[in-house]
Wavefront OBJ file of the C-alpha trace (Angstrom):
o trace
v -12.833 40.738 10.917
v -15.424 40.326 8.168
v -12.849 41.400 5.513
v -10.427 38.675 6.639
v -13.191 36.082 6.492
v -14.020 37.125 2.937
v -10.350 36.977 1.916
v -10.054 33.434 3.325
v -13.142 32.324 1.420
v -11.807 33.858 -1.791
v -8.469 32.070 -1.332
v -10.194 28.735 -0.660
v -12.455 29.173 -3.690
v -9.494 30.066 -5.911
v -7.488 27.090 -4.660
v -10.468 24.767 -5.199
v -11.001 26.016 -8.752
v -7.298 25.614 -9.539
v -7.260 22.069 -8.149
v -10.381 21.086 -10.100
v -8.963 22.586 -13.294
v -5.698 20.687 -12.800
v -7.458 17.389 -12.176
v -10.132 17.530 -14.876
v -8.447 19.497 -17.693
v -7.841 17.437 -20.838
v -5.258 18.674 -23.307
v -6.146 18.899 -26.990
v -4.605 15.568 -27.946
v -3.863 12.536 -25.819
v -1.398 9.787 -26.650
v -3.234 6.567 -25.919
v -0.453 4.234 -26.979
v -0.322 1.818 -29.861
v -3.508 0.159 -31.040
v -3.658 -3.425 -29.798
v -4.825 -6.179 -32.060
v -6.512 -9.314 -30.813
v -3.354 -11.313 -31.573
v -1.185 -8.901 -29.566
v -3.584 -9.156 -26.616
v -3.497 -12.968 -26.817
v 0.329 -12.985 -26.907
v 0.455 -10.822 -23.780
v -2.054 -13.108 -22.066
v 0.037 -16.152 -23.104
v 3.117 -14.584 -21.517
v 1.186 -14.014 -18.300
v -0.067 -17.615 -18.228
v 3.475 -18.944 -18.795
v 4.761 -16.742 -15.995
v 2.010 -18.057 -13.716
v 2.995 -21.632 -14.599
v 6.643 -20.888 -13.724
v 5.591 -19.296 -10.430
v 3.319 -22.220 -9.613
v 6.108 -24.697 -10.305
v 8.490 -22.727 -8.078
v 5.924 -22.513 -5.251
v 5.251 -26.248 -5.530
v 8.950 -27.130 -5.382
v 9.316 -24.838 -2.359
v 6.564 -26.817 -0.621
v 4.082 -23.944 -0.431
v 1.392 -25.547 -2.610
v -0.230 -28.922 -1.807
v -0.044 -31.619 -4.479
v -3.791 -31.641 -5.224
v -3.903 -27.857 -5.624
v -0.783 -27.920 -7.763
v -2.238 -30.488 -10.149
v -5.560 -28.652 -10.546
v -3.944 -25.237 -11.006
v -1.358 -26.627 -13.410
v -4.053 -28.312 -15.505
v -6.127 -25.154 -15.556
v -3.202 -22.981 -16.642
v -2.091 -25.490 -19.264
v -5.623 -25.632 -20.699
v -5.730 -21.853 -20.868
v -2.315 -21.749 -22.553
v -3.426 -24.328 -25.120
v -6.574 -22.329 -25.857
v -4.544 -19.153 -26.287
v -2.017 -20.838 -28.574
v -4.810 -22.296 -30.728
v -6.464 -18.885 -31.027
v -3.151 -17.209 -31.901
v -2.453 -19.854 -34.549
v -5.952 -19.416 -35.979
v -5.547 -15.648 -36.204
v -2.091 -15.858 -37.752
v -3.113 -18.438 -40.349
v -6.219 -16.521 -41.439
v -5.699 -14.573 -44.668
v -5.381 -10.833 -44.222
v -8.193 -9.093 -46.101
v -6.941 -6.719 -48.774
v -8.620 -3.363 -49.110
v -10.975 -3.000 -52.068
v -10.198 -0.642 -54.867
v -12.708 2.027 -55.695
v -14.711 1.533 -58.889
v -13.786 3.760 -61.767
l 1 2 3 4 5 6 7 8 9 10 11 12 13 14 15 16 17 18 19 20 21 22 23 24 25 26 27 28 29 30 31 32 33 34 35 36 37 38 39 40 41 42 43 44 45 46 47 48 49 50 51 52 53 54 55 56 57 58 59 60 61 62 63 64 65 66 67 68 69 70 71 72 73 74 75 76 77 78 79 80 81 82 83 84 85 86 87 88 89 90 91 92 93 94 95 96 97 98 99 100 101 102 103 104
């Protein structure tokens, strides 16, 4: 009986080590996706705000949102969209710095 108990413990320990290795092992190189610029982040955020405005308008027309809430949420989302558009325009109009050449 003591040999069976030892075998069970060994199996549990082996299974636990295998599970931990599987969960926490990191391969040599990870693909983290493309590098996001500030402008790309702002464009994604703008798309989300526009989608929220469309959803809010639909919910209002369906009668699910009271008029006072609709007006305040709409104003808030429009203000955020205007801020995002101004920031995007500022970033896109700024001159791109050119890399310096090494001195000879």
